[in-house]
PASEBA-1860 file (N, C-alpha, C; in nm, 3 decimals):
! residues 74
1> MSDDAPHR> -6.101/11.415/2.936/-6.193/11.281/2.878/-6.298/11.342/2.716 ~ -6.291/11.249/2.640/-6.315/11.271/2.494/-6.451/11.176/2.525 ~ -6.512/11.269/2.402/-6.641/11.243/2.429/-6.690/11.020/2.423 ~ -6.562/10.986/2.276/-6.561/10.779/2.309/-6.495/10.743/2.439 ~ -6.482/10.801/2.516/-6.389/10.750/2.634/-6.470/10.668/2.657 ~ -6.478/10.552/2.782/-6.585/10.452/2.826/-6.545/10.545/3.006 ~ -6.671/10.567/3.057/-6.683/10.621/3.206/-6.680/10.473/3.301 ~ -6.689/10.510/3.402/-6.652/10.451/3.563/-6.730/10.432/3.628
9> VVCHLDRL> -6.857/10.488/3.525/-6.992/10.484/3.631/-7.098/10.387/3.650 ~ -7.111/10.276/3.742/-7.164/10.214/3.768/-7.304/10.166/3.828 ~ -7.395/10.129/3.742/-7.535/10.127/3.817/-7.609/9.994/3.838 ~ -7.629/10.040/3.969/-7.675/9.902/4.057/-7.806/9.886/4.053 ~ -7.869/9.922/3.974/-8.038/9.887/3.931/-8.060/9.744/3.942 ~ -8.009/9.622/3.888/-7.974/9.504/3.877/-8.026/9.468/4.069 ~ -7.919/9.518/4.132/-7.936/9.483/4.306/-8.092/9.499/4.382 ~ -8.081/9.697/4.324/-8.141/9.750/4.364/-8.295/9.702/4.345
17> LAERGMTL> -8.321/9.619/4.224/-8.484/9.582/4.200/-8.492/9.436/4.227 ~ -8.355/9.304/4.226/-8.371/9.203/4.302/-8.439/9.228/4.465 ~ -8.321/9.316/4.577/-8.386/9.343/4.644/-8.508/9.381/4.733 ~ -8.580/9.422/4.596/-8.707/9.501/4.640/-8.811/9.418/4.591 ~ -8.758/9.336/4.542/-8.858/9.228/4.465/-8.922/9.272/4.315 ~ -8.869/9.390/4.270/-8.932/9.473/4.135/-8.897/9.423/3.994 ~ -8.916/9.425/3.906/-8.927/9.387/3.796/-8.878/9.564/3.706 ~ -8.760/9.554/3.595/-8.781/9.661/3.575/-8.904/9.740/3.481
25> AELAARVG> -9.002/9.663/3.451/-9.098/9.661/3.338/-9.142/9.739/3.435 ~ -9.196/9.685/3.622/-9.253/9.776/3.724/-9.227/9.915/3.729 ~ -9.042/9.896/3.773/-8.980/10.038/3.778/-9.040/10.111/3.652 ~ -9.013/10.117/3.573/-9.016/10.193/3.412/-9.184/10.280/3.459 ~ -9.254/10.187/3.491/-9.424/10.209/3.456/-9.415/10.329/3.602 ~ -9.357/10.320/3.693/-9.343/10.383/3.836/-9.273/10.502/3.800 ~ -9.182/10.531/3.721/-9.052/10.635/3.705/-9.121/10.713/3.569 ~ -9.221/10.674/3.496/-9.251/10.726/3.378/-9.153/10.753/3.279
33> VTVVNLSV> -9.074/10.646/3.227/-8.942/10.616/3.147/-9.031/10.471/3.063 ~ -8.962/10.444/2.943/-8.900/10.316/2.867/-8.835/10.212/2.951 ~ -8.920/10.084/2.947/-8.809/9.981/2.997/-8.657/9.977/2.910 ~ -8.683/10.041/2.788/-8.557/10.017/2.705/-8.481/10.137/2.808 ~ -8.530/10.262/2.767/-8.439/10.362/2.859/-8.345/10.327/2.990 ~ -8.425/10.273/3.085/-8.365/10.199/3.150/-8.309/10.101/3.211 ~ -8.313/10.005/3.072/-8.214/9.866/3.041/-8.094/9.937/2.995 ~ -8.079/10.056/2.892/-7.963/10.101/2.879/-7.894/10.154/3.010
41> LKNDRARA> -7.951/10.278/3.086/-7.876/10.264/3.182/-7.884/10.128/3.306 ~ -7.944/10.014/3.292/-7.902/9.910/3.368/-7.763/9.866/3.324 ~ -7.795/9.885/3.173/-7.675/9.850/3.145/-7.526/9.875/3.162 ~ -7.558/9.998/3.188/-7.406/10.078/3.216/-7.385/10.158/3.096 ~ -7.481/10.184/2.959/-7.430/10.216/2.835/-7.506/10.379/2.791 ~ -7.579/10.420/2.965/-7.614/10.581/2.905/-7.493/10.656/2.925 ~ -7.528/10.755/2.880/-7.438/10.827/2.834/-7.451/10.951/2.938 ~ -7.611/10.999/3.015/-7.626/11.100/3.104/-7.759/11.033/3.121
49> VRFSTLTA> -7.774/11.092/3.272/-7.917/11.075/3.320/-7.985/11.222/3.363 ~ -8.097/11.221/3.342/-8.173/11.367/3.421/-8.187/11.363/3.509 ~ -8.176/11.450/3.610/-8.177/11.447/3.836/-8.355/11.414/3.789 ~ -8.443/11.448/3.677/-8.525/11.430/3.672/-8.601/11.278/3.754 ~ -8.537/11.190/3.579/-8.562/11.032/3.652/-8.448/11.007/3.758 ~ -8.356/11.048/3.805/-8.320/10.990/3.923/-8.368/11.020/4.033 ~ -8.459/11.093/4.025/-8.499/11.126/4.149/-8.630/11.090/4.141 ~ -8.687/11.026/4.034/-8.800/10.939/4.036/-8.788/10.814/4.014
57> ICDALGCQ> -8.653/10.770/3.993/-8.556/10.645/4.025/-8.571/10.602/4.186 ~ -8.514/10.705/4.236/-8.510/10.710/4.391/-8.616/10.702/4.458 ~ -8.696/10.784/4.474/-8.815/10.763/4.487/-8.887/10.608/4.507 ~ -8.887/10.574/4.348/-8.980/10.438/4.358/-8.882/10.317/4.407 ~ -8.761/10.384/4.445/-8.711/10.291/4.546/-8.673/10.271/4.701 ~ -8.678/10.400/4.705/-8.696/10.427/4.861/-8.523/10.431/4.874 ~ -8.495/10.481/4.769/-8.300/10.486/4.811/-8.267/10.612/4.735 ~ -8.095/10.672/4.758/-8.013/10.774/4.796/-7.961/10.744/4.575
65> PGDVFSVA> -7.934/10.844/4.548/-7.838/10.830/4.398/-7.739/10.750/4.451 ~ -7.648/10.779/4.562/-7.515/10.706/4.605/-7.553/10.482/4.601 ~ -7.677/10.475/4.632/-7.710/10.369/4.559/-7.716/10.278/4.461 ~ -7.824/10.373/4.397/-7.791/10.372/4.240/-7.666/10.356/4.115 ~ -7.566/10.480/4.164/-7.484/10.446/4.119/-7.329/10.492/4.184 ~ -7.256/10.448/4.126/-7.070/10.441/4.261/-6.978/10.411/4.081 ~ -6.880/10.472/4.154/-6.817/10.526/4.095/-6.626/10.435/4.072 ~ -6.644/10.318/3.931/-6.568/10.188/4.006/-6.370/10.299/3.958
73> PR> -6.287/10.178/4.018/-6.180/10.272/4.078/-6.071/10.284/3.942 ~ -6.033/10.337/3.898/-5.894/10.359/3.820/-5.844/10.187/3.787
END
């Protein structure tokens, strides 16, 4: 896959936040990243995510990485 090819990884932060009654700003504060960076991730525009950030997101939301991301079928 080339660097400009679209990826098929889908982020489910919207659903997870809604299920927990949490805002993106609240999650950002708990995780220690900016709202802008989480917004990029939430809107499927991120090219990468640090494991430390993913771990903090999972800790804050009480979930596993597979709850945050899935891969869309071809």
